[in-house]
C-alpha positions in Angstrom: 124.0 107.1 64.8 122.1 105.0 66.4 119.7 106.8 69.6 119.5 105.6 73.0 116.4 103.9 71.8 117.7 101.8 68.9 120.5 101.3 71.8 118.2 99.6 74.2 116.4 97.5 72.4 119.7 96.0 71.2 120.5 95.7 74.7 117.0 94.1 76.2 118.1 90.9 77.5 121.6 89.3 78.7 124.0 92.6 77.0 126.1 91.9 73.8 130.3 92.4 74.4 129.2 95.3 72.1 126.3 97.0 75.4 128.8 96.3 78.0 132.0 98.1 75.9 129.6 100.7 75.4 127.4 100.8 79.4 129.9 98.6 81.7 132.9 100.6 83.5 135.3 98.0 84.2 136.8 99.5 87.2 134.2 99.5 89.4 133.5 96.1 89.9 130.3 95.5 91.2 128.5 92.0 92.2 127.5 89.3 89.3 124.1 88.7 88.1 124.4 85.6 90.6 124.7 87.8 93.9 121.2 88.3 93.1 119.4 84.9 92.8 119.9 84.5 96.6 117.5 87.5 97.1 113.7 85.9 98.3 112.3 88.5 95.9 114.4 90.9 93.2 113.1 94.4 94.9 113.7 96.4 91.2 111.3 99.3 90.9 111.5 99.3 87.2 109.3 98.4 84.5 109.2 94.7 84.3 108.3 94.8 80.7 112.0 95.8 80.3 113.7 94.2 82.9 112.2 90.9 82.0 115.2 88.9 80.3 117.2 90.7 83.2 115.3 89.1 86.0 115.5 85.6 84.4 118.7 85.1 83.9 119.4 86.1 87.1 117.0 82.9 88.2 118.7 81.1 86.2 121.8 82.0 87.3 124.0 79.7 89.8 123.2 80.3 93.6 126.5 80.9 94.9 127.9 84.2 94.5 131.2 84.2 91.6 133.5 86.8 90.9 135.0 87.6 87.4 136.2 90.2 85.4 133.3 92.7 87.0 132.3 92.9 83.2 129.3 91.0 83.6 128.0 93.5 86.5 124.6 94.6 85.7 125.8 98.7 85.8 123.1 101.5 86.9 123.6 103.1 83.4 122.6 99.6 81.4 119.8 100.1 84.1 118.7 103.6 82.7 119.7 102.2 79.2 117.0 99.6 79.7 114.0 102.5 80.9 115.2 105.2 78.7 114.0 102.9 75.6 110.9 101.0 77.2 109.6 104.4 78.3 110.9 107.7 76.4 112.7 106.2 73.8 109.3 106.7 71.5 108.3 109.8 72.1 111.7 111.5 71.2 114.3 113.5 72.5 112.2 116.7 73.4 110.4 114.2 76.2 113.2 112.4 77.6 115.5 112.8 80.4 116.9 115.9 81.2 120.5 115.8 82.2 120.8 117.7 85.8 123.4 120.3 85.8 127.1 119.7 87.6 126.8 122.8 90.4 126.6 122.8 94.4 123.5 123.7 94.5 122.5 120.2 92.0 125.2 118.0 94.5 123.4 119.5 98.1 120.4 118.1 97.0 121.9 115.0 95.4 123.3 114.4 99.4 120.5 115.3 101.0 118.5 112.0 99.7 120.1 109.6 101.9 118.9 112.0 105.0 115.2 112.3 103.6 113.1 109.7 105.9 111.0 106.9 103.9 107.6 107.1 105.3 105.7 110.1 106.1 106.4 111.4 110.0 104.4 113.2 112.4 105.1 114.2 115.8 102.1 115.1 118.1 102.6 116.0 121.8 100.0 114.3 124.8 100.4 116.2 127.8 97.9 115.5 131.7 95.7 117.6 133.7 96.0 117.2 137.2 93.0 118.4 138.9 93.0 121.8 140.1 96.7 122.4 137.7 95.6 125.5 135.4 98.9 126.5 135.0 101.8 126.2 132.1 104.6 124.8 134.5 102.1 122.6 136.0 100.5 120.8 133.8 104.3 120.4 131.7 106.1 119.4 135.4 103.6 116.3 135.8 105.8 112.7 135.6 103.3 110.7 136.8 99.5 110.0 135.8 96.3 107.7 136.8 96.1 104.1 135.6 93.9 105.1 133.1 95.7 107.1 131.5 98.8 105.0 132.2 96.3 102.4 129.9 95.8 105.1 127.5 99.4 105.8 127.0 99.8 101.9 126.7 97.8 101.5 123.3 98.6 105.1 121.9 102.3 103.4 120.7 105.4 101.3 122.2 107.6 102.6 125.2 111.2 102.4 123.8 114.3 103.7 125.0 115.4 106.2 124.0 118.7 105.7 123.7 118.3 102.2 121.3 116.7 104.3 119.3 120.4 104.4 116.9 119.5 103.9 114.1 118.1 106.8 111.9 115.7 104.6 109.9 114.0 106.3 113.9 112.0 109.1 113.7 111.9 110.8 117.2 111.1 114.1 116.0 113.5 115.6 117.8 114.5 113.9 120.8 117.8 113.3 122.6 119.0 109.6 122.4 121.4 111.4 125.7 118.6 111.7 128.0 117.7 115.4 127.8 114.6 114.6 127.2 113.7 111.7 129.3 114.9 108.0 128.8 111.1 106.8 127.6 109.7 107.6 124.7 106.6 106.1 122.8 106.7 105.2 118.6 104.2 104.0 116.8 104.3 103.2 112.8 103.1 101.1 110.4 104.1 100.1 107.0 104.9 104.1 106.1 104.3 105.5 108.4 106.3 106.8 111.5 104.8 108.9 114.0 106.7 109.7 117.7 104.8 111.1 120.7 106.0 113.7 122.6 105.0 112.7 125.8 105.2 115.3 129.1 105.4 112.5 131.4 107.5 111.0 130.3 110.2 113.3 129.7 111.2 113.7 133.9 110.3 116.1 136.6 112.7 118.8 137.3 112.1 122.2 137.4 114.7 123.0 134.5 112.9 120.5 132.2 109.7 122.1 131.7 111.2 124.2 129.3 112.8 121.2 127.1 109.1 120.4 127.3 107.8 123.0 126.0 110.4 123.1 123.7 108.9 119.9 122.4 105.7 120.3 122.8 105.4 124.0 121.9 106.5 123.0 118.7 103.9 120.6 117.4 101.2 121.2 115.4 99.0 118.8 117.4 98.7 117.8 121.2 96.7 115.4 123.1 95.5 116.9 126.3 94.5 113.9 128.6 92.4 116.4 131.1 91.5 114.5 134.1 90.9 118.4 137.1 87.3 117.6 136.4 87.6 120.9 134.7 87.5 122.2 131.3 90.3 122.8 129.5 91.5 125.8 128.8 93.2 125.8 125.3 95.5 128.5 125.4 97.5 127.4 129.1 100.3 126.1 126.9 101.1 129.0 124.8 102.1 128.6 121.3 102.1 130.2 118.2 102.9 126.9 115.8 100.5 124.5 118.3 97.2 125.0 116.6 94.6 121.7 117.6 94.0 119.8 121.3 92.3 117.1 121.2 91.1 117.5 124.3 90.4 113.4 126.0 88.2 113.5 129.6 87.7 110.7 131.1 83.8 110.3 132.8 82.4 107.2 134.3 81.7 103.3 133.2 84.9 104.0 131.4 83.6 106.0 128.9 85.8 108.9 127.8 84.5 111.9 125.2 87.0 113.5 122.8 86.8 116.2 121.3 89.2 117.9 118.6 89.2 121.7 119.0 91.1 124.0 116.9 92.7 127.4 118.7 91.9 130.7 117.3 95.2 133.2 115.9 97.0 129.3 115.4 98.8 128.8 112.0 95.8 126.6 110.0 92.3 128.6 109.9 89.2 128.2 108.8 89.0 124.3 110.2 86.1 123.4 111.9 85.6 121.6 115.4 85.3 118.2 115.6 83.1 115.7 117.9 82.3 115.0 120.5 83.2 111.1 120.3 82.1 109.3 122.9 84.4 106.3 123.4 85.0 103.0 125.6 88.4 103.2 127.3 89.8 100.6 124.8 89.1 101.9 122.0 90.1 105.2 123.0 93.3 105.0 122.1 93.2 103.8 118.1 90.3 107.1 118.1 93.2 109.3 119.9 95.9 108.8 117.5 93.7 108.5 114.4 92.1 111.8 114.9 96.1 113.7 114.9 97.2 112.2 112.8 94.5 113.7 110.0 94.7 116.9 111.9 98.5 116.8 111.6 97.9 115.7 108.2 94.7 119.1 107.8 98.1 120.9 108.6 100.7 119.8 106.6 98.7 120.6 104.3 97.2 123.6 104.9 100.9 125.2 105.9 102.5 123.8 103.2 100.4 125.8 100.9 100.5 128.5 102.8 103.9 129.1 102.7 105.4 126.3 100.9 
């Protein structure tokens, strides 16, 4: 009797006719190996030791895609056998892959995989406090800010039109693309992270929009508060059980700012001390605020996962 390990050992390199009969399905033809040579690099997340012969054969294949009967296609089951033999075969069947049960729960979980983001995602609230404003409706009703606030917002991320963000790969944190939450928003990303800022001043100024603004900002763990009021900001102005961290920015003279990270009492996150104050210039403020917001949101997400699962 041939075990998966012996089969994979025999099938390393260009698969034989016997291997093709066992592992390749002629009823579902796939692109031949020649099509892979058009890629700049073979972006396979499998063991290079197990696939070195396959990579070599792919590179030697002609650059023009060729059609055949489908028998020379690279079948996913063949790749699995390579992985099984190289990684798990020597450990024995007890430590090998386990076949998933064919039930409704497993099928539903597999379908959800296509909708999960491939990067870390964060949503951060941003509000502007003008002089003399003390209530939630006044603060959330702002649709503009000072020139220094606009400079800060420009450095925080990229201003994008919501209607242009139709790709599912763009994380919007629940913002509607059809105008209910304003026309623009602020996004920032790198290779592994996407951040959307729920900016109150970009969500319109109508009285009816205050509820919509709080729906988004009130459901974030972290809120950046640009306090241009000249008074001390009270953290309980925006009432929400989920808001746990306020990053309070107070503009000072000489193009400098004070930044404080304040964890709210009675919030969903407890046992974490406040940070700051930090004295930072206008030029460096967006980077500092973004990093403080990301670290704070990550701490809240970790705490929430450990406590609530």
